[in-house]
N, C-alpha and C positions, 0 to 999 in steps of 0.2 A: 413602669411597664411600657412597652412599646405600643403605639398605636396600632389598633387593628379595626378594620371595618367590619361591623357586625351585620350579618346578612343570614336569612334563613336558608337551611340546607335544601338543595333541589335534587339530591342523589335519589335513585331508585334502590329498592331492597332487592336482593338477588338470592335464589334458592341455591345457587352454586357455592355460596360463602358456608365455611365450616365455623360453627360457633366455637370460639377459642376457650382454651383451659385458662382459668383465672386463679390469681394467687390470693391466699388468705393473709390478711394483715395480722401480725404478730408483734409482740413487744420487744423480744429478744431474738437473735439468731439461733437456729436450731443447733443442738450438739450431737456428738455421735457420727459413726461412720456412714457412708452411703449416700451423703449429700454432695451436690456440686453447687457452685455458686456463680452469679453474674452480676454486673452492674445493673442497677434499676434505672432504666433510661426514661427520660422525662419527655415523653412525645405521644404519638397516637399509635395505638395498637392497630395493625393491619394484617390482613391475610392476603397473600399473592397467589393467584391462581394463574397457571401457565398451561397452555394448551396448543401443541404443535405450531409454536411461533408467535402465539397471541397471549397477551397478559392483561390480567384485570387485578385491580386492587379493591379489596373490601375492608369497611370498619369493623369493629368488634361486634356491631349489631347487623352486619350483613348488607350495608349500603355500599353501592358501587360508587367509588370515588376516583376511578381511573382517569377521568377527564381533567382532574385537578392536578395529575402528575405526569404529564407526557414524558418528560426525560427519563423518569424512572421506569415507566412502562416499556420504553425502548430498550432499556438494559435488561429489564426481567425477561422480555422477549427473546434475548440472546442466550440465555442460560442453556447449556447442553442437555437438554431433556425434551421428551415428547409430552409428558404430562407431569406436573408437580403442583403441590399446594404447600407454600411456605408461611410460617408463622414468624412475625417480628415487630418492631417498633420503629416508626418513622420519626426521625429526629432533625433538629437544626442544632449545630454546635456554636458555642461561643468561641471567644478567642483562646481559651485555655483548653478546649476540647471537650468541654462538658455540655450535655444536652441541655437546651434552653427552650423552655416551652413557649415563652413569649416570642421568641424569634421564630419558632415554627409556625405560630399563628399568624404573624406578621408575614411570613413568606407564602402561606396559603391565601391570606387576604389579598396578596399582590399578585396572585397567580405566578408565583416565582419558585419553582421547584428545583432548579439547577444545582443549588448547594445543598439540598437536603441528603441525609443518610438514612438508608434502610438497614438497621441492624437486625440481622435474622437469627433465630435461635431454635428452630424446630422444622421438621420436615414431615408433613402428615400424609403426603401422597407422592409417589415417585414412579413415573413411567407407568401410571395406571394402577400400581398396587398401593392398597390401603397399609400404611405404617403404623397407624395409631395404637395398635396393640403390641408393637414392639417396645422394649425398654428404651428409656430416653437415650442412654448412651448409644444404642445401635442407630437411632434416628439421627442423633448428632454427628455419628460418624459418616453416615451417607450425606448429610447436608455439607459437612466440611469438604467432602470430596467434590460435591456439585459446585460449591462457591469458590474454592481454591484451586480450581483446575488450572490448566495450561492457559487458557484465554482470559485469566483473571483480570487483566487490565481493560477488557471490554466492558466491564460493568462495575467501575470504580465506586459508584454510590451505593453498591450492595455489599454490606460488610458483615462478616461473622461476628456476632456477640460472643466475645471469648468466655471460656469457662475458667473457674479457679478452684482448685481442689485443695482441701486442708481446712484450717480453723476458720469457721464463719465469723467468730467474733473479732478475730484479728483483721479479717478482710473488711468487715463492718467499720471497725475503727478507722482503717485506712481510707475507705470511701467518704467517711464523714470529714476527715481531716482535709480531703481534697474538695470539699463542698459539693459532693455528689448527692443525689436524691436518697440512696439507700442501696440495698442489695436485694437479690431474689436467690432463694436457695430451693433446690429442686432434688427429689430423690432419684437417683441415677438408674434406678431399676423400674421406674413408674411408668405406666402406659400414659397415653394421652386421653384425657377425659374432659369433654366440654363442660363448662361450668366451673364454680369455684371448688377447689379441693384443698386438702391438707397435705398433698404431695408436692405442692408449689406454695411457698410462703414467701412473704416480703416484709423487710424491716426498713423503716425510713429514718433518716438522720434527722430531719425536721418534720414535724406533722404536717402533712398536705394530702388532702383527699378531695374527692368529688362530693358535691352537696347538691340538692334540688333546691331551686330558688322558689320559695312559697310565698314571697311577699317582698316588699321593699318600704323604706321610709324615705319620703322626698326630701331632698336637700333643703336646709333652712335658708340657703343663700339664693334660691331662685330655682331655675329650671334644673333637672337631673335627679340622680338617685343619691341619697345620702348614705344609706347602708341596705345591705340586702339581708332578708331574713331566710335562713337556711335550714335544711333538714334532710333526713334520711328515712328510707322506708323500713318498717319493722312490723311484721304481722298484718301486712296491708294498710297500715296507717303511716302517715308522713309525720314522723317525730321531730320536734324542734331541737336544733342543735346551737343556735346563736346567730350573731349578726357579724357581717363583714362590712366595715365602713372605710377601708383604705384599699390602696391598689389600683384605683381608677383616677385618671385625669378627669378635669370638668368635662371635656369633650366626650369622653368615653362613658361618664355618668349620664349625660344627656342621651347618648345612643341607647344605653341601657334601659333608661325610662322609656324611650320610643318603642323599644322591643317588648317591654313588660306591660305597659299601660293597656294595650288591647286584651291582655289576658286577665284584666281585673275582675274579681268576683266580690259579692258582698261579705260572704263569711269566710273565715280562714279554714284551709284545709290542713294548715300545719296544726299538730296536736301539742297541747302543754306548753303554749307560749305564755310567759310571765306577763302580767298585765303591764308592768313598766316598759318591757320590750315591745309591746303591741301599740303603744301611744303613737298616733298619727300614721298607722301602717296602711298601706295599700295591699290587700291580699290579691293573689294571682293564681291562675291555674298552673299546676306543677309541670310545666312543659319544658323548662329550661334547666340545664345542669351547668355548674360551674366548678371550676378548680380553685381551692382556696388553701392558703398556708396559715398555720397558726402556731403559737408558741406552746400552749399547753391547754388544759381544760380547768375551769373553775371547779370549786367544790360541789357546785350545782350540776356539774357536767356540760356548761356551755363553753364555747370556744373562746380563747383568750387571744387578744391581739390578731384577730383574723384578717387576712389581706387577700383580696381578689386577684387571682392570677389569670383568668380567661374563661371563656364559655367552652363547653365540651359538647360539640355537635355529634360526636361519635358515641355518645353513651345515652342510653334510654333512661328517664327519671326512675322507672320501676326497677332498674338494675342496681340503683344506689342503695344498698342495704347494709353498708359498714358503718358502725357507730364511730365517732372519733376516738382515735387512740393516741396517746403521747408515747413516743418511742423512747427507748433507753439508749443513751449515748456514752455513758461512762463505762 
């Protein structure tokens, strides 16, 4: 994993941000007519607000991150509209053109946004008109016209996330073959509804999700974190999902310990932690979210071969409500 500097977010929350529609994680791609599909990009979900030549970028929780991406803000401000609100995913690409979450975090940590791509896939407001009640296919048509206009070369880092029509299972296998994260399927006639819905679903090639950090086990070799204790919220409780003990260098493990140590509490907030997993644990307030990749779940439901991929400053712990699910790739 690329080295990234861990720092606390300083962004402010804005009432101008529109809460995004979220995908429901499923084990298999949907079947039947009426669905359109896209690549699942591995980045940060962002909402772009454009108002008479001025632009702002918001995280999925409504925090204003505009000052982190000055190059992209300049391009968004050039789009030919008076008012617009665009939904998309901010990504960094590897040498093969696949989105790379580690590269994105490294670019953000280094305040380097020149090479990032904003893949856009929905248009919620256009010239002051609320489009959320229109069918997705109509919103997409308007977005395509906006992004792919005659002045297209003036905003090279704003790209339309292409739609695929047809068999989702075939598209999913193709995505997995090319080492992509997965696919997203959406009902073409659906309205835009903030929050998690069944009209947008996602299937992942390799299990990878966000988890809340509820504790850590110190490294046995000295300073740093040996493994993170992870969970998700269900019914108001933080339920234990397992440990992640790989994916960070020694330098990063020390940084993680420095971040988590001030959050230490006497009793665990994580529920249902097995005694053997709790030995030597330092329990912490559930204030940090991280991205973790794993191979499967054990018979007990815990993560198998979980690897830390990075912190998620764009996601609130209380919003992490998905239980880990292993996708079907055959």
